[in-house]
N, C-alpha and C positions, 0 to 999 in steps of 0.2 A: 428338479435337479439339473445342474448345469453340466456341460460336457466335461469340464475339468473334474467335477466330483465323481463322475462315472468312471473316469480313467484311474489308473493306479496312483496311489498317493505319493509314491517316490518319484513321480515325473515332475521335473521342475519347468514351470512355464515362465516365459518372460513377462514383464509388466505390460498391461494393455489398458484400453479405455474401461474395461469392465471393473478394474480395480477402484475406480472412482465411485462406483455404486455401493451403497451400504448393504451388508448381508441381510437377506430376507426382505428387501425393499424391491418392489416390482414396478415402480413408476419411473420411467426413463428420464423424467425431468427433475427428479429428486436425487441429486448427486451429493457426494460428500461436501463439495464446495458450496452448494446452495444451503445445506444444513448449517455449515459453519458461518455463512453470511447471516442467516436468520439468527443464529446463536449470538453473533457479535452485536447485532441490533438489539436483541433482547437484553444482553448483559449491560449495554450502555444505558438503555431506557430504564431498566430496573435500578441500576446503580444511582443514577441521578434522581430518580423519583424517591428512592429511600433516603438519599443524602439530604434532600430538601423537603422531606415530608414534614418535619418539625424543626425548622431552622432556629438556631439559638444564637444569642449574642456571643457566647463563648462556645465555639463550634465543637462538635464531637469529632472523632477521628475521621469518620466517613464524610461528614460535612466539610471538614478541613481539606480532605483529599479532593473532593469535588470542586471546592472553591479554588484550590491550587491548580487543578487542571484547567478550569475556565480562565483563571487569572493568567496562566501561562499562554493560553491561546489568544487572549485579548491583548495582553501587554507584551509578551515575549515574541509573538508572531505577528498578529494583525497590527498592533500598535506600532511596533518597531519598523515593520516593512511598509505598511500602507501609510502610516502617519496619523494625523488627527482624525481622519475619517475611518480609521480602522475599527473603531468601537462598534459601528453598525454592522460590520462584517465578522465580528468576533464569534457570534453563534455558529455561523457557517464554518469558519476556519477551525474552531474548537471541535465541532462535530466531526469534521473531516479528519482531524488529527486523531481523535479518540477512536473513530471507526476503523481507520487503517491500522492503528497501533494494536487494537484488539484482534483484528484479523491476522496481522503478522505474528503476534504472540501465540495464537492458536496453532501455528505451524510447528511449535516445539512441544505441544501438549501430547502425551502418549494417546494413541487412538486416532488422532488427526494427522499429526506429523507432516503436514504440508499446508502452507497458508493459501487461502483463496487468491491472494495477490501473486502467487507463483503461477497462476493460470492467467495468460495474457488477456483474457476477456474482461476480467475485473479491473485491472489497471486501465484498460482502454475505456471502459464505461466511466470510471472516475475522471479520467482525463477529458472525456467528452462533456461531462457535467461542468468541469472547470472551464472548458472552452466556451460553453454556452454562457456561463457567468461572466467571463472575460468580455465576450462580445456584447452582451446585454448591458453591462455596466458602462462600457465605452460608448455605445450608441445612445443610451439614456443621457449621459453626461454631455456629449459633443454633437449629437445628431448623426444620422446615418451617413450623409455625404462627407462631413468633416472627419468622422472616425474612419471612414473608408480611405480618405486621403492620408490619414496618419499611418494607416497600414501599408499603403503602397509607396508613399513619398517620404523618404528620410528627411529630417530637418536640415536646413542649410546645405543641401546637396546641390552642386552645380547642375544646370539644366542639361548639359551635354552628357552627364552621367546617369540621368534618370532612366534611359532605356536599359541600363545594366543594373542599377540599384533597385528600381521598382520591383522587378521580378524576384530579386533576392529578398527584399523586405517582405513581400507577400508570401514567399516560401517560408520564411522564418516565422512570421506572425500567424499564418493560417494553417500551416502543416507541421513544421518542425517542433513548435512548442507543445502541442498535444502529443505528438509522436514521442519526443524525448521524455516527456513527463510520464507517459505510460511505460515506456521501455525501461527507464531507470528503475522504477519500482519493481517491475516484473523481473528484470535481470538480477537485481540484488537478492530478492527473495528466492528466486529459483536456484541461483548459485549456492546460497546458504543451505537450502534444503538438499541440494545435490551433494555437497561436501559432507553434510551430516549423514546422509544415507551411505556414502562411500565408506566412511570409517565405521559406522555401525554394522553394516553388512559385511565389511571386510573383517571385522573381529570374529563374526560367526564363521566365515569361510576359513580363516586361519585356524580357528579352534577345531573345525571339522575335518581338517586335512589328515589328522592322525600322525603328522610329522612332529617329532619331539621338539625340534628346534623352532618350529613355526607356532606351536600352540601358545607359548608364553607371549608371543607378539600380539596375540588377540587381546590381552589385557591392555597393552599399550594402545592398540587401536580403539578400544572402548574408552580409555582415559582421554584420548584426543577427542572422541565424539562428545564426551561430557563437557570438555573445555569449549568445543565448538558450539555446544548448546547455549552456554552462557554468553558467548560472543554473538550468537544469533539473536539472543534476546536484546542485546544492545543495538544490533543492526536493525531489528524490527522497530524499535522505538525511534531510532535515528531516521529511518526511511519515512516513517509517518511524519516526523518533523520536517524533513526536506520537502515532502510532497505538499504539506500545508504551507510551508514558507514560500515555495515557488508559486503556489496559488495566490498568496498574498502579493507577491511581486508582480504577477500578471494583472491582478486587480488594481494595484497601485499604478502600474504603467498605463492602464486604460483610463484611469481617473486624472492622470497628470496632464497639465496643459501642454507639455512637450514630452518627447521621448525620453 
């Protein structure tokens, strides 16, 4: 039994790190976030395996949905942003889009109620993977020395501006890109979760005040929470698209002959 369960039940404790551990689980490395990440991976793998288990010329609904997701990642993201070479990056971009979208949507599922991407560690890990892909693709295409020059030296910049421009270019390409990529995803998902919690818990607090004038406002607060839930679903998919699109943009910039 934990210290909280021993104490009186009417004592209200503020949220802490312990809330991330699932009840009855005693492994410190198995948190709610890790379970949700594994669940997202399992959902994606099972979905695509079932969809393409018996492919048909006239697709079923599941096959049509899977083909639409891949077609969107191949043509709508990788193809449009990277260009003619986007086809070979379509599996990576589509997987990234689907993985982030599923994790984000789990944040509005009862029982989870917070997306793994609302924890800064997961967006940072995804941004680092994208950063490694960006560097490896550029080095393979241009060679190490030429790609390093592209990072530090802006095209057509006067020689007398290089002492100023080179550090700024390096700061943008080496640090700001992965930083902004991770913070954008984290901030949007954390903010959405925070707003949803405010209106949900606010409804319970208004209802429990015992004040006749405040109790009806709890219904308004819960109605706003429901509306925010639908908005959060759209934001979840949109942020997955933005993350995948920016990855495609970075890959395209590393492949281009010029900036």
